[in-house]
C-alpha positions in Angstrom: 0.0 0.0 0.0 2.7 2.4 0.9 4.4 1.8 -2.4 1.1 2.5 -4.3 0.6 5.7 -2.4 4.1 6.8 -3.2 3.5 6.1 -6.8 0.4 8.2 -6.9 2.2 11.1 -5.3 5.0 10.9 -7.7 2.6 10.7 -10.7 0.6 13.7 -9.4 3.8 15.7 -9.0 4.8 14.9 -12.6 1.3 15.9 -13.9 1.6 19.2 -12.1 4.9 19.9 -13.7 3.5 19.1 -17.2 0.6 21.3 -16.7 2.9 24.1 -15.7 4.8 23.6 -18.8 1.6 23.7 -20.9 0.6 26.9 -19.2 4.0 28.5 -19.8 5.3 27.0 -23.0 4.7 28.2 -26.5 2.2 26.1 -28.5 4.9 25.1 -31.0 6.9 23.4 -28.2 4.0 21.4 -26.7 4.9 18.3 -28.7 7.6 16.9 -26.4 5.6 17.7 -23.3 2.5 16.0 -24.6 4.6 13.0 -25.7 5.9 12.5 -22.2 2.2 12.2 -21.2 1.6 9.4 -23.7 4.8 7.7 -22.8 3.5 7.2 -19.4 0.7 4.9 -18.4 -1.6 7.4 -16.5 -2.8 9.7 -19.2 -6.3 9.3 -17.9 -5.4 10.9 -14.6 -3.6 13.6 -16.6 -6.7 14.3 -18.5 -8.6 14.6 -15.2 -6.0 17.0 -14.0 -6.2 18.9 -17.3 -10.0 19.1 -17.1 -9.6 20.4 -13.6 -7.1 23.0 -14.7 -9.4 24.0 -17.5 -12.2 24.4 -15.1 -10.0 26.5 -12.9 -9.0 28.6 -15.8 -12.7 28.9 -16.8 -13.6 30.2 -13.4 -10.7 32.6 -13.6 -11.8 33.7 -17.0 -15.3 34.1 -15.8 -14.1 36.2 -13.0 -12.0 38.2 -15.3 -14.9 38.5 -17.7 -17.1 39.7 -15.0 -14.5 42.2 -14.2 -13.7 43.0 -17.7 -16.9 42.2 -19.5 -16.1 44.3 -22.5 -12.8 42.7 -22.7 -14.7 39.4 -22.3 -16.9 40.2 -25.2 -13.9 41.0 -27.2 -12.3 38.0 -26.1 -15.3 35.9 -26.9 -15.3 37.4 -30.3 -11.6 36.5 -30.6 -12.3 33.2 -29.1 -15.0 32.4 -31.7 -12.5 33.3 -34.3 -10.0 31.1 -32.6 -12.6 28.3 -32.4 -12.9 28.3 -36.1 -9.2 28.2 -36.4 -9.1 25.6 -33.7 -11.7 23.5 -35.5 -9.6 23.8 -38.6 -6.6 22.9 -36.6 -8.4 20.0 -35.1 -9.3 18.7 -38.4 -5.8 19.1 -39.5 -4.6 17.3 -36.3 -7.2 14.6 -36.8 -6.1 14.0 -40.3 -2.5 14.1 -39.3 -3.2 11.7 -36.5 -5.1 9.4 -38.9 -2.2 9.4 -41.3 0.3 9.0 -38.4 -1.7 6.1 -37.0 -1.7 4.4 -40.4 2.0 4.9 -40.9 2.9 4.0 -37.3 1.2 0.6 -37.4 4.1 -0.7 -39.5 6.6 1.0 -37.3 5.0 -0.4 -34.1 5.1 -3.9 -35.7 8.8 -3.4 -36.5 9.4 -2.0 -33.1 7.7 -5.0 -31.5 9.9 -7.3 -33.5 12.9 -5.3 -32.5 11.8 -5.5 -28.9 11.5 -9.3 -29.2 15.0 -9.5 -30.8 16.5 -7.3 -28.2 14.9 -9.5 -25.5 16.2 -12.7 -27.1 19.6 -11.0 -27.5 19.6 -10.2 -23.8 18.6 -13.7 -23.0 21.2 -15.2 -25.2 23.9 -13.0 -23.8 22.8 -13.9 -20.2 22.8 -17.6 -21.2 26.2 -17.3 -22.7 27.5 -15.6 -19.6 26.0 -18.3 -17.3 27.3 -21.1 -19.6 30.7 -19.4 -19.6 30.6 -19.6 -15.8 29.3 -23.2 -15.8 31.5 -24.7 -18.6 34.7 -24.8 -16.4 32.8 -26.7 -13.8 31.4 -29.1 -16.3 34.9 -29.5 -17.9 36.4 -30.2 -14.5 33.7 -32.7 -13.7 34.2 -34.4 -17.1 38.0 -34.5 -16.4 37.3 -35.9 -13.0 35.2 -38.7 -14.4 37.8 -39.5 -17.0 40.6 -39.6 -14.4 38.4 -41.9 -12.2 37.7 -44.2 -15.1 41.4 -44.2 -16.0 42.2 -45.0 -12.3 44.3 -41.8 -12.0 43.2 -41.3 -8.5 45.7 -38.8 -7.2 45.1 -36.4 -10.2 41.4 -37.0 -9.7 41.7 -36.0 -6.1 43.5 -32.7 -7.1 40.9 -32.1 -9.8 38.2 -32.6 -7.1 39.9 -30.1 -4.9 40.0 -27.5 -7.6 36.4 -28.1 -8.5 35.3 -27.8 -4.9 37.3 -24.8 -3.9 37.7 -22.8 -7.1 34.9 -23.5 -9.6 31.8 -24.6 -7.8 31.6 -21.5 -5.5 31.2 -19.3 -8.6 28.0 -21.1 -9.7 26.8 -22.4 -6.4 23.2 -21.1 -6.9 22.5 -23.6 -9.7 20.8 -26.8 -8.7 23.2 -29.1 -10.5 26.1 -27.5 -8.7 24.4 -28.3 -5.4 24.1 -31.9 -6.5 27.8 -31.9 -7.4 28.8 -30.4 -4.0 26.8 -33.1 -2.2 28.5 -35.8 -4.2 32.1 -34.6 -3.4 32.4 -36.6 -0.1 31.3 -39.8 -1.7 33.8 -39.2 -4.6 36.5 -38.7 -2.1 35.6 -41.9 -0.3 35.5 -43.7 -3.6 39.0 -42.5 -4.5 40.1 -43.5 -1.0 38.7 -46.9 -1.3 39.9 -47.5 -4.9 43.4 -46.3 -4.0 43.4 -48.6 -1.0 42.3 -51.4 -3.3 45.3 -50.7 -5.5 47.5 -50.7 -2.5 46.1 -54.1 -1.5 46.7 -55.4 -5.0 50.3 -54.1 -4.8 50.9 -55.7 -1.4 49.5 -59.0 -2.6 51.6 -58.8 -5.8 54.9 -58.0 -3.9 54.1 -60.8 -1.5 53.8 -63.3 -4.4 56.9 -61.9 -6.1 59.1 -61.2 -3.1 61.2 -64.3 -3.9 61.9 -62.9 -7.4 62.9 -59.5 -5.9 65.1 -61.2 -3.3 66.7 -63.4 -6.0 67.6 -60.3 -8.0 69.0 -58.5 -5.0 71.1 -61.6 -4.0 72.4 -61.9 -7.6 73.5 -58.3 -7.5 75.2 -58.9 -4.2 76.9 -62.0 -5.7 78.1 -60.0 -8.7 79.4 -57.2 -6.4 81.2 -59.8 -4.3 82.8 -61.4 -7.4 83.8 -57.9 -8.5 85.3 -57.1 -5.1 87.2 -60.4 -5.3 88.7 -59.5 -8.7 89.6 -56.0 -7.6 90.7 -56.5 -4.1 92.5 -59.9 -4.4 91.3 -61.0 -1.0 93.2 -63.3 1.3 92.5 -67.1 1.6 90.1 -66.6 4.5 88.4 -63.7 2.9 88.0 -60.4 4.8 85.6 -58.3 2.8 82.1 -57.0 3.1 79.6 -56.3 0.4 79.0 -52.6 0.1 75.5 -51.2 0.1 74.1 -50.4 -3.4 71.0 -48.8 -4.5 69.2 -51.9 -5.5 65.8 -50.2 -5.6 65.0 -47.0 -7.3 61.3 -46.5 -7.7 60.4 -46.6 -11.3 58.1 -43.6 -10.8 58.5 -41.6 -7.6 55.9 -39.1 -8.7 52.5 -39.7 -7.1 50.8 -38.7 -10.3 52.3 -41.5 -12.3 50.1 -43.1 -14.8 51.2 -46.6 -13.9 49.5 -48.6 -11.2 50.9 -52.1 -11.6 52.8 -53.4 -8.6 55.1 -56.0 -10.3 56.2 -55.7 -13.8 56.8 -59.0 -15.6 60.4 -59.3 -16.6 61.3 -62.3 -18.6 64.6 -64.1 -18.0 67.2 -62.7 -20.3 70.2 -64.4 -21.6 72.4 -61.5 -20.9 74.7 -61.8 -17.9 73.6 -58.5 -16.5 71.1 -59.0 -13.7 68.1 -56.7 -14.0 67.8 -54.3 -11.0 65.0 -54.8 -8.6 63.7 -51.3 -9.6 63.0 -52.9 -13.0 60.8 -55.4 -11.3 58.8 -53.2 -8.8 56.7 -50.1 -9.4 56.0 -48.3 -6.2 53.7 -45.7 -7.6 50.6 -47.4 -5.9 52.2 -46.8 -2.5 53.2 -43.2 -3.3 49.7 -42.4 -4.7 47.9 -44.0 -1.9 50.1 -42.2 0.6 49.6 -38.8 -1.0 45.8 -39.4 -1.3 45.5 -40.3 2.3 47.7 -37.4 3.3 45.5 -35.0 1.3 42.4 -36.5 2.9 43.9 -36.1 6.3 44.1 -39.8 7.0 47.9 -40.4 6.7 48.0 -42.0 10.2 45.4 -44.5 9.1 47.3 -45.4 6.0 50.6 -45.8 7.9 49.0 -48.0 10.5 47.3 -50.2 7.8 50.5 -50.5 5.7 52.6 -51.5 8.7 50.0 -53.9 10.0 49.7 -55.6 6.6 53.5 -55.8 6.1 53.9 -57.3 9.6 51.4 -60.0 8.6 53.3 -60.6 5.4 56.6 -60.8 7.3 55.2 -63.5 9.5 54.1 -65.4 6.4 57.5 -65.0 4.7 59.3 -66.1 7.9 57.3 -69.3 8.1 59.5 -71.9 6.4 57.9 -74.9 4.5 58.0 -78.1 6.4 60.2 -79.8 3.8 62.6 -76.9 3.4 65.6 -79.1 4.5 65.1 -81.6 1.7 66.4 -79.5 -1.1 68.6 -76.5 -1.6 65.8 -74.8 -3.6 63.7 -74.8 -0.4 66.3 -72.8 1.4 67.0 -70.5 -1.6 63.3 -69.6 -2.0 63.0 -69.0 1.8 66.0 -66.6 1.7 64.8 -64.9 -1.5 61.5 -64.1 0.1 63.1 -62.6 3.2 65.6 -60.6 1.2 62.8 -59.4 -1.1 60.7 -58.3 1.8 63.4 -56.2 3.4 64.7 -54.8 0.1 61.2 -53.4 -0.5 60.9 -52.0 3.0 64.4 -50.4 2.8 63.4 -48.7 -0.5 60.1 -47.5 1.1 62.1 -46.2 4.0 64.3 -44.1 1.8 61.7 -42.9 -0.7 58.6 -42.2 1.5 59.7 -40.4 4.6 57.5 -41.2 7.6 55.7 -44.2 6.1 58.2 -46.5 7.8 60.9 -45.5 10.1 64.2 -47.1 11.2 62.8 -48.2 14.5 59.9 -50.0 12.8 62.4 -51.7 10.3 64.7 -52.7 13.1 61.8 -54.2 15.0 60.9 -56.2 11.9 64.5 -57.3 11.4 64.9 -58.4 15.0 61.8 -60.6 14.6 62.9 -61.9 11.3 66.4 -62.6 12.6 65.2 -64.6 15.5 62.6 -66.6 13.5 65.1 -67.2 10.6 67.8 -68.4 13.0 65.4 -70.7 14.8 64.1 -72.1 11.5 67.6 -72.6 10.1 68.8 -74.2 13.3 65.8 -76.6 13.2 65.9 -77.5 9.5 69.7 -77.7 9.2 69.7 -80.3 11.9 67.8 -82.6 9.5 70.5 -82.3 6.8 72.6 -85.4 6.5 74.3 -84.4 3.2 77.5 -82.4 3.8 77.2 -80.9 0.3 73.7 -79.6 1.1 75.0 -78.1 4.4 77.9 -76.5 2.5 75.5 -75.0 -0.1 73.3 -73.8 2.8 76.3 -72.1 4.4 77.1 -70.3 1.1 73.5 -69.3 0.8 73.5 -67.9 4.4 76.7 -66.0 3.7 75.2 -64.5 0.6 72.0 -63.8 2.4 73.9 -62.1 5.2 76.1 -60.1 2.8 73.0 -58.9 0.8 71.2 -57.7 3.9 74.3 -56.2 5.4 74.6 -54.2 2.2 71.3 -52.6 3.1 72.4 -51.8 6.6 70.9 -54.7 8.6 73.1 -56.2 11.3 73.9 -59.9 10.6 76.3 -60.9 13.4 73.8 -63.4 14.7 73.8 -65.1 11.3 77.5 -65.3 11.4 77.3 -66.9 14.9 74.8 -69.4 13.5 77.3 -70.3 10.8 79.7 -71.4 13.5 77.0 -73.7 14.9 76.3 -75.0 11.4 80.0 -75.5 11.0 80.0 -78.0 13.9 77.0 -79.8 12.3 78.8 -79.7 8.9 81.7 -81.4 10.6 79.4 -84.1 11.9 77.9 -84.7 8.5 81.4 -84.9 7.1 82.4 -87.4 9.7 79.3 -89.6 8.8 80.1 -89.3 5.1 83.7 -90.2 5.6 82.8 -93.0 7.9 81.0 -94.6 4.9 84.0 -93.8 2.7 86.4 -95.4 5.1 84.2 -98.5 5.5 84.0 -98.9 1.8 87.8 -98.6 1.5 88.5 -101.0 4.3 85.8 -103.5 3.1 87.1 -103.5 -0.5 90.8 -103.8 0.4 92.5 -107.1 -0.3 95.0 -106.6 2.6 97.9 -107.5 0.4 101.0 -105.5 -0.5 100.6 -103.3 -3.5 102.5 -104.7 -6.5 104.1 -102.3 -9.0 105.5 -103.3 -12.4 106.9 -100.0 -13.7 108.6 -96.9 -12.6 105.5 -94.9 -13.7 103.2 -96.8 -11.4 105.8 -96.5 -8.6 106.1 -92.8 -8.9 102.3 -92.4 -9.1 101.9 -94.3 -5.8 104.6 -92.3 -4.2 102.9 -89.1 -5.4 99.7 -90.3 -3.7 101.3 -91.3 -0.4 104.5 -90.0 1.1 106.6 -93.1 1.2 110.3 -93.5 0.5 112.4 -96.7 1.1 115.9 -96.8 -0.3 116.0 -100.6 -0.3 112.7 -100.9 -2.1 113.9 -98.4 -4.7 116.9 -100.5 -5.4 114.9 -103.6 -6.0 114.0 -104.4 -9.7 110.5 -104.4 -11.0 108.1 -105.9 -10.3 108.2 -105.2 -6.6 105.7 -104.5 -3.8 105.0 -101.7 -1.4 104.7 -103.1 2.1 101.3 -101.6 2.6 98.0 -102.4 0.9 95.7 -100.3 -1.2 93.8 -98.8 1.7 96.8 -96.8 3.0 97.1 -94.3 0.1 93.3 -94.3 -0.3 92.8 -93.4 3.4 95.5 -90.8 3.2 93.9 -89.2 0.2 90.5 -89.2 1.8 92.0 -87.5 4.9 93.3 -84.7 2.7 89.9 -84.5 0.9 88.3 -84.2 4.3 90.6 -81.3 5.1 89.7 -79.6 1.8 86.0 -80.1 2.7 86.6 -78.4 6.0 88.4 -75.6 4.4 85.6 -75.0 2.0 83.2 -74.2 4.8 85.6 -71.6 6.3 85.5 -69.5 3.1 83.7 -66.2 3.3 83.3 -66.5 7.1 85.7 -63.7 7.8 87.8 -65.9 10.0 91.5 -65.4 10.7 94.1 -67.9 9.5 94.6 -69.1 13.1 90.8 -69.8 13.5 90.7 -71.7 10.2 93.7 -73.7 11.2 92.3 -74.5 14.6 88.9 -75.5 13.0 90.6 -77.8 10.4 92.9 -79.5 13.0 90.0 -80.1 15.5 87.8 -81.6 12.7 90.7 -83.7 11.5 91.4 -84.9 15.0 87.7 -86.0 15.3 88.0 -87.8 11.9 91.1 -89.6 13.1 90.3 -90.4 16.7 86.6 -91.1 16.3 85.6 -92.0 12.7 88.7 -93.6 11.3 89.6 -95.2 14.6 86.1 -96.7 14.9 86.2 -98.0 11.3 89.6 -99.6 12.0 88.5 -101.1 15.2 85.3 -102.6 13.5 87.5 -104.2 10.8 89.9 -105.6 13.4 87.0 -107.0 15.5 85.3 -108.6 12.6 84.7 -112.3 13.1 85.9 -113.5 9.7 89.1 -111.5 9.7 92.2 -113.6 9.2 95.7 -113.4 10.6 97.0 -112.3 7.3 94.6 -109.3 7.3 95.5 -108.5 10.9 99.2 -108.6 10.0 98.6 -106.3 7.1 96.5 -104.0 9.3 99.4 -103.6 11.6 101.8 -102.8 8.7 99.2 -100.3 7.2 98.6 -98.5 10.5 102.4 -98.2 11.0 102.8 -96.4 7.7 99.7 -94.2 8.3 101.2 -93.3 11.7 104.4 -92.1 9.9 102.3 -90.1 7.4 100.8 -87.9 10.2 103.7 -85.4 10.0 103.0 -84.9 6.3 99.3 -84.2 7.2 100.6 -81.6 9.6 102.6 -80.0 6.8 99.7 -80.2 4.4 97.5 -78.2 6.9 100.3 -75.7 7.5 100.6 -75.1 3.7 96.9 -74.4 3.2 96.4 -72.2 6.3 99.9 -70.6 6.6 99.9 -71.2 10.3 103.1 -72.8 11.6 102.6 -75.9 13.8 104.8 -74.5 16.6 102.5 -71.4 16.9 101.1 -70.9 20.4 97.7 -72.6 20.9 98.0 -74.6 17.7 96.1 -77.8 18.0 98.2 -80.9 17.4 97.0 -83.9 15.3 96.2 -87.0 17.3 96.6 -89.4 14.3 99.6 -91.1 15.9 97.6 -92.1 18.9 94.8 -93.3 16.6 97.0 -95.6 14.5 98.9 -96.8 17.6 95.6 -97.8 19.2 94.5 -99.5 16.1 97.8 -101.3 15.8 97.6 -102.4 19.4 94.1 -103.6 18.9 95.2 -105.6 15.8 98.1 -107.1 17.8 95.7 -108.1 20.6 93.4 -109.5 17.9 96.3 -111.5 16.4 97.0 -112.9 19.9 93.4 -113.8 20.4 93.0 -115.3 16.9 96.1 -117.4 17.3 94.8 -118.7 20.5 91.4 -119.4 18.9 93.2 -121.3 16.1 95.2 -123.3 18.7 91.9 -124.1 20.5 90.4 -125.3 17.3 93.3 -127.7 16.7 93.1 -128.9 20.3 89.5 -129.7 19.8 90.8 -132.3 17.3 92.8 -134.0 20.0 91.7 -137.6 20.6 93.9 -139.1 23.3 93.4 -142.6 24.6 94.0 -141.9 28.2 94.1 -145.6 29.0 96.6 -146.6 26.2 99.1 -149.2 27.3 101.8 -148.1 24.9 102.5 -144.8 23.1 102.7 -144.4 19.4 106.0 -143.8 17.8 105.4 -140.1 16.9 103.5 -137.1 18.0 99.7 -136.8 17.5 98.5 -135.8 14.1 96.6 -132.7 15.3 99.7 -131.4 17.0 101.8 -131.9 13.9 99.2 -130.0 11.9 99.1 -127.3 14.6 102.9 -126.8 14.4 102.8 -126.6 10.7 100.1 -124.0 10.9 102.1 -121.9 13.4 105.3 -122.1 11.3 103.4 -120.9 8.2 101.7 -118.2 10.2 104.8 -116.8 11.8 106.5 -116.8 8.4 104.0 -114.1 7.4 105.1 -112.0 10.4 108.4 -111.1 8.7 107.1 -107.5 7.9 105.8 -107.0 11.4 107.9 -105.2 14.0 110.1 -107.7 15.8 108.5 -107.1 19.2 105.0 -107.8 17.8 106.1 -111.1 16.1 107.9 -112.2 19.3 105.0 -111.4 21.5 102.6 -113.2 19.2 104.8 -116.3 19.2 105.4 -116.3 22.9 101.6 -115.7 23.5 100.8 -118.7 21.2 103.2 -121.0 22.9 102.1 -120.0 26.4 98.5 -120.5 25.4 99.3 -123.9 23.9 101.2 -124.9 27.0 98.3 -123.8 29.3 95.7 -125.5 27.0 97.7 -128.8 27.0 98.0 -128.6 30.8 94.2 -128.1 31.1 93.6 -130.9 28.7 95.7 -133.2 30.8 94.1 -132.1 34.1 90.5 -131.7 33.0 87.9 -133.4 35.2 86.6 -135.5 32.3 89.9 -137.4 32.3 89.3 -139.6 35.4 91.9 -142.2 34.7 95.3 -142.0 33.1 97.7 -144.7 32.0 101.5 -144.4 31.8 101.3 -145.1 28.1 98.9 -142.2 27.5 101.2 -140.0 29.5 104.2 -141.0 27.4 102.2 -140.2 24.2 101.3 -136.8 25.7 105.1 -136.3 26.4 105.8 -136.9 22.7 103.4 -134.1 21.8 105.0 -131.8 24.3 108.4 -132.6 22.8 107.1 -131.7 19.4 106.1 -128.3 20.9 109.5 -127.9 22.4 111.1 -128.8 19.1 109.0 -126.0 17.5 110.2 -123.5 20.1 113.8 -124.5 19.6 113.5 -124.1 15.8 113.2 -120.3 16.2 109.9 -119.6 14.3 110.4 -115.9 15.0 113.8 -114.4 15.1 114.9 -112.4 18.1 114.5 -114.8 21.0 117.6 -115.3 23.1 118.6 -118.8 24.1 115.8 -121.1 25.3 113.4 -118.2 26.1 110.6 -119.6 23.9 111.0 -123.1 25.4 110.3 -121.7 28.8 106.7 -121.4 27.7 106.4 -125.2 28.1 108.5 -125.5 31.3 105.4 -126.2 33.5 104.5 -129.2 31.3 108.1 -130.4 31.0 108.7 -130.5 34.7 105.4 -132.1 35.4 105.9 -134.8 32.8 109.5 -135.4 33.9 108.3 -135.8 37.5 105.9 -138.6 36.5 107.8 -140.3 33.8 111.0 -140.4 35.8 109.0 -141.1 39.0 111.4 -138.8 40.8 109.2 -138.2 43.9 112.1 -138.3 46.3 113.8 -135.3 44.7 110.5 -133.4 44.4 109.6 -134.0 48.0 113.1 -133.3 49.3 113.7 -130.1 47.3 110.1 -128.7 47.5 110.1 -125.0 48.5 113.7 -124.4 47.6 114.6 -121.8 44.9 116.8 -124.3 43.1 114.2 -127.0 43.2 114.3 -129.2 40.0 110.5 -129.2 39.8 109.9 -125.7 40.9 107.0 -125.2 38.4 105.0 -128.2 39.7 102.6 -127.5 42.5 101.5 -130.2 45.0 97.9 -129.7 43.9 98.7 -130.4 40.2 100.9 -133.3 41.1 98.3 -134.8 43.4 95.5 -134.4 40.8 97.5 -136.2 38.1 98.7 -138.8 40.6 95.0 -139.6 41.5 94.2 -140.1 37.8 97.1 -142.5 37.5 96.2 -144.4 40.7 92.7 -145.0 39.2 94.1 -146.1 35.9 96.5 -148.4 37.6 93.8 -149.9 39.7 91.6 -150.6 36.7 94.4 -152.3 34.7 95.5 -154.5 37.7 92.1 -155.5 39.1 93.0 -159.2 38.9 96.7 -158.7 39.8 96.1 -156.9 43.1 97.5 -159.8 45.0 100.9 -159.5 43.3 103.5 -158.0 45.6 105.0 -155.5 43.1 101.7 -154.0 42.3 100.7 -153.8 45.9 104.0 -152.0 46.7 103.4 -149.6 43.8 100.0 -148.8 45.1 101.3 -148.2 48.6 104.1 -146.0 47.2 101.5 -143.9 45.3 99.3 -143.6 48.3 102.3 -142.5 50.4 103.3 -139.9 47.8 99.7 -138.7 47.8 99.6 -138.3 51.6 102.8 -136.3 51.4 101.5 -134.1 48.7 98.3 -133.4 50.7 100.6 -132.6 53.7 102.5 -130.1 51.5 99.2 -128.6 50.3 97.9 -128.3 53.9 101.2 -126.7 55.1 101.1 -124.3 52.2 97.6 -123.2 53.0 98.5 -122.8 56.6 
């Protein structure tokens, strides 16, 4: 209402102004004034105002006419004239108006068309302006959609930011813009989820391909180590470290990279150059996802997720397969996966600050180190092949060198290698135990014949043996030892080489290597070889010839120990007289084996003697002896002569001891045979036959089957039998009883108990043979004499016990 009132007041004021102009303006100039009335929309009110003004003027005229009547008459007259003119003017105006209206219709139509065109022009201009404002928004939205479809998530996120903060505020009053603004959070979440999905794909891909990455890194470390060896010319024990190299350089460190794949497939190339791990891995998914989460303010969430997932993957990588110990490939794949994991983490550490830090990586490495060492300690204990253990050691060294090149501490791995070294030694001992068994089992235990100088020099080259007398002999000739001597010596050297192989690349000093080799060799000699020798010596079916050859062989092996010492010194450059240098115990080993062989010879000889004695078939009640010794004893003497003839290459003391031992055992066995309880009765004829056999033994002793005995030393082995038989055959009881107990007694070796036992057997035999002649005086006197001697012998026994 107020606005309408104001409009009316304004219109009234304008009409008053126009009326004043009409009153004061010349008639010729009324056109513009009247036009302003028609331009307006309230000409009706103006006409009312005009009529009111005319009435006012009429009243004033009437007043004036009343005052000036004559003048009024005159004026009326003039007015009548004017009216005629006015009518004429009116007609002219009407005609002009008619013509004007006729002509203006076309103009109005054109003006109306012009008005519509102007309106359309303004609308088009406004539309163009609005579209100009909206087009960048639509272009950015289209670009965003394209980037989303192309999975260029980080550029899409930047485009979304520009769209939200730069373009949309300019056209926020449009409905479609409001829809776009409302969709921005969901787009951000979609980008976040898609980038996380790419990261998951990347993590899964590197988990599957970590062994390939690790293999590449280890090959590069191996190449670097080979290069270092060529350049530095390292010492025998090796004292170098692999330097750290930039194995990983992200293929695209820009977060806006167009590539999203985690692992690029690289085919094996025939070229010697190993492709760098950066050629296998594209880290752009990690960079993009990190930048996206950083832009979205969720970096902590991303870091936590990444570390959590990598910890899970680390536990999977560190879980070894149950059959890893069966093949080298199992260990290699296990190491490759671990190296690949930490190579990736090291690269992430150096290219994405803050995503992983050194503390996190050290924590992972400590866990990996403990689990790896535990797994290796467990699985390596199942290895029985020394070659596999050696390959495993080389793998561990390469594994340690590779990771040390990336800054990870590997001292615990080197300590583990020392444990595996002991295990390697055990597997070597088991392997060489089989080797020694095969050598000893396949040996013919005969001196090695050589028919030419070439073969002689070849054998001397294999085993350090020089004998001036043997060299002077013409071909063919024989070495004193059998085949197993040079073969065992060669295998001991091979064992030393095998021990040396393990010490390579362990960064040990020469002294440590020397100590390790000597201790392992001592175990080989004192435990493995000694056991094999003892087993051969203790075999049931081994013969005296083999035992004799065993003694000869061990004697030569004992002499070769000094050459083994020199051999170790040459390969380790540590002099044997250096402080704390371990000495070889081979001499003791071969001495013990030789002593065992000697004891086995003594035992075997005694067993052979016992076998012959089992063939003894005495007629203990024979009236008359035969004219010669028993057949079994003749055969036994022949066997002993042939056996001792083989002892010519034995040390003199061994042969003498064997001969003396055999004679003593034979003497003791014959004594036991004579006195055994089963022989209840004994005739004089049987005793005489037994005496012939003892004389045969004494004749063997006098013949000197083994040189070196002085005088009748060997005969003394039968002194007990000789004195006992002489006592009974000569019936020299008066001398025995008279001299008993004196140092110069003729029958010093005959005890009263032995004499009484044999006398009782003869009394029973005499009784049986003279059952019907007991009334003869001679026989009765003999029986009385025997009973008297028996009483005196019992008296001597009683006094001796007292």
